[in-house]
C-alpha positions, 0 to 999 in steps of 0.5 A: 500500500503506497504512501498516497493510499495511506494518506487518503485515510488521513486527509486534511478535513473530514466532514461527518453529516448526521441528521441535524448535525454537521461537524468537521474534524482536522485529521493528521497528515504526518508520519514517523520513522524512529530507529536507534540510529535516527529519527524522522518526522514527516509532515505532508500538505496534500492537494487535490489534483485535476483528477480529483485524487489527493497528491503530496504538495509539500513535505517537510521532514525533521531528520536526525542522525543519532550516530553522527549527531546530524540534524536538518529539515528536508523539504520536498515538492513537485518536480514543477517547482522553480529551482533556486532560492525561495523564502518560506514564512512560518506563520501564526495567525496568518502573520510570519514569525520566522523566515526560512530559506531553501535552495530548490534542486531537482532530483532528475525529473522526479521531484524538487528538494532542499534543506531549510535554513534560517534566512541569512544563515548557513546552518541547517542545524539552527533551522532544525532547532528553531523549526522544532521549537516552533512546531512544539509550541504549536503542538504540531499544527502549523502553517508555512507560506511560500510564493503566496501559497499556504501550506497547513500541517497537522501532526498525529497526536503521538507523532510529535511526542514520539519524535521528540523522545527519539530525538532526545536520545541523540542529545544524551 
């Protein structure tokens, strides 16, 4: 079962309709990969394609390597994303509170990717630490904005805590 199939059950907003009752629930779009050698927390922003099926619009991954003490934020987008530098705002209540930058590169004709950095910085570790702090403060529910597009992310209730516990092993 592919990632896209798994995520269909987790899609952004599900509406339950009952006689005389209408309510909406935000469902998580996250996954984890937790091992003794590293930790990874993935957030997915899903978009509805022209065929009516949901596809991954933007992926943000917090990644640690517990052996070599590496940590960084990887971002992945569709292959059509323009290459080069782009600023990405971390928004709260629609207002930017932190600005990151990414240098988009192509992986053949499969996808576009990069590592997040703080604006005017060269440290991907500092970007990891700042983004992790912001996401933790917002309990896994956050919004990024790039090129006037908004991307909303919602962590599964346990994914953020599991990742933080795994990542804490790196620092011990």
